[in-house]
N, C-alpha and C positions, 0 to 999 in steps of 0.2 A: 314107596311113594304113594301108590294107589290107596293103600290101607290108611295112610296118614291123611289123605284127602277125605276118605269116607268118614274117619273120625271127626275131622274138623267140620264136615257137613252135618253130622249128627249132633254135634255140640251146638251148631247154629240153629238147628231146628228143634231143639228140646223146648219142652213147654216152659212158658215164662213164669208160671206159678207152680209151686209144689204144694198140692192140696192135702189136708187131713180129711178124716172122715166127718160126715155130716153129724151134728150133734143137736139135741133138742134143747131150746132155751127155756128157762124156767117160766111156766105159764103165769104164775103170780106176778113175776117182774113185768112181763109184757102187758098183763091186764092193768097193773098199777100205772104203767106209763101212758096208757090210753092210745087213741088212734094215731097219734103223732110220735110214737116211740122211736127212739134213736138208737142205733147200734154203735158202741164204742169198742175199740180193741187196744190192748197195750202192745208195746214193742216186742213182748214175749208171747203174745198171742192170746192173752186172757180176754174173755168177752164180758161186756156189761151192757145191759139194757137200761136206757134212761128216758126220761120225759124231755121232749124238746122245750127249751126255753123260748119265750116270746118277747118281742120288743114292747115299748110302752104303748105304741099306737100303730095303726095300719096306714099305708101310704096311699091307698086308692079306695074310693067309694064304689066305683064301678067294676070292680073285679068280680070275676065269676065265683060264686060261692064255693068254699073249700078248695080254692085253686091257689091260695097264697102260701108261699114257702119263704123261709128266712134263713140267713146265715150270719153269724157274728164273728167279726175279727177280734183278736186279743186286745186291740186298742179301744174297743167299745163301739166300733162302727157297725152298723147293721146293713145288710143287703137283702132286698126283697125281690121276688119274682111272682107273676101271677098271669092269668089269662084275662083278656078283655074281649067280650063279644062284640062284633060289628053287626050292622043292620042286616047283612046278608047271611048271618050265622057262621061266618069264618071268625077267627080270633087273632088277636095281637098277643104276642109274648112280651110283657112289659116288665121293666126293672126300675128300681129306685134305690137311693143310698141315704142313710141317716147318720149324722155325726153326733147326735145327742141322745142316743139310746132309743130312738124311735119316736121321740116327741114331734119332731119335724122331719120331713122327708124332701129330697129333691124331686124336681118334676119328672113324671114317668117318662122312660125312653123305651123305644120299641127295639128289643134285641133281635126279633125275627117277626117280619110282617108278611111272610110268603104263603101263609095258609090259604088254601082254596076249598077246604072242606066246608060242610054244612052241619056240623055237629053242635055248634053253639058251645055251651058250657059243659056239655055231656062228654067229658074227656078227663083223663087223669091229671092230677096237678104236676107241674114241673118240679124239678129238684135243683137246688142251688148250693154251691160251696164257694166261700171266699177264703183264700189261702192268705193268712196274715204274713207269711214269710216273703211272699212274692208280690202281693197285691193283685194277683190274678183272680178272676171270678169265673166260675164254671157253671153252666146250666145244661141239664139233660132233660129231654121232653119228647113227646110224640106229636108230629105235625104232618099235615097233608098239603104240600105245595104242588104246583104243577110237576108232573113226573111220578107222583105216587107218594103214599104215606110212608113214613119211616121214623125210627127213633134217631134223634139228633143230638149233637153235643155242639154248644156254641160257648165262646169264652172271650173275656176282656182282659187286657194286660195292663190297664190303668184304672183298676177299681170301678169299672162299669161305665166309664165315659164313652168308649168306643168299643164296638164288638166286631170280632173277625167273622168271616163267613162260616156258616154251620157246616159241620161235618156229619155225614150219615154214618150210623152205627149198623142199622139193619132195616131193610125195606119190608113192609108188610101191611096188609089192609086193616089190621085190628089195633085199635088204640092201646098203647102199652105204657105202664108206669115204669119210671126209671129212678135211679138214686145215683148221685155222683159224689166223689171224694177226690181230694188232690193233696199232693205234697210236693212242692217245687215243680219240676217238669213232669212228674209222674201223675197221670190222671186215670181213675178208674170209674167205670160206670157199670152198674148192675141193672139189668132191665128185663122185663117180660118179653119173650119172643113175640113179635107182632104178627104171627102167623097162627091161624086157628087150629092147625092140626099138631101143634107142638105143646105149648103150655108149660114151658120151663123158664128158668132164669139163665140168661147169658151174661157174660162180662166182657166188656171192651176195655182195652189198655192203650194208653198213649204215653210214650216217653218224651214227647215233644210239647208238652203243655196243651195238648188237645188240637195242635195243628193238623196231625194226621193220626189215624188209628193204626196201631202196630200189630195188635192181636185181637182176635175175637175168640173167646173161650165159650163153646156151646155147651148148654145143659149142665151148668155148674151145680144146679139144684138136683140133678139127676132126671131120669126120663120116666120113672115108674109112677110118680105121683104129680098131679098138676100143682104148679106153684104160682104164687102172685105176691104183690106187695113187697118188692125187693128193698133191702137196706144194704149199704156198703160203707166200710170204714177202713181206714188205713193209718198205720203208725210205724215209722221205720220201714222194715221189710215185711212186716206183718199186714195181710190183707184179709179182711173178713167179709163175707157175704151172708145175708140172712133173708129168709122169705117165709111166707105163710102157705101151708099146704091146704088143699081143699079136702083132705082126709082127716077129719077131726079138728080142722083149723089149728093145726100144730105150728109153732114158730120153730124153724130149723135154721142152723147156720153152719158154715164151713170156714175154717181158718186156713190160710195158705201163706207161704213164704215167697216173696218176690225173688226171683233168681237174679 
């Protein structure tokens, strides 16, 4: 009986992702895709680097430079997110929706207005993912509200009309870039650790559409070389994470299987 309980406990505590070894992405493919390159993965774990497509127009004139990110649903709807600086150098996390390919946009909404930092536009851009199968929209970003800075995940279950309370992924004083992907109730966020003494890419997983974080996987990029600029992609049970190293500016990636 005791052995059976120990086995059951070990099964419950096993890692949620079975990772493969880190591999180098083709430098020419990354260079051709530009700064806004996107990582794709097939259900069988094959990786592809692609250039991000953009809508016909931008939804906001007062957005912080280089802070705007987009996600397109299969039906042609576009979702956008960006930072807008306030007079006191804090920011608003704003979102908008377009039904006509980006020609016209809805009025901006504040998905998170809690920032109390004084960085203005000097911060990483947020990341957005709109899931066509559910209508859920997910945004990952770094923000400094009362209580301290952290990497956050916020989501909407009605295509961006209303937003649930943000969930903290990791606290730290260093602005950190993040990348989010989702499929149904499974959400994955790859993000730079927001602590200066680390410098690796962590991954947070939610099985509940982002309501709570079920797992935080530390140093998926490894600990030997500093990593930044994460990308994450998911298809079926395949989960892929990519990053840029500070050693030779190499683009690296790992593919795992969700258990």
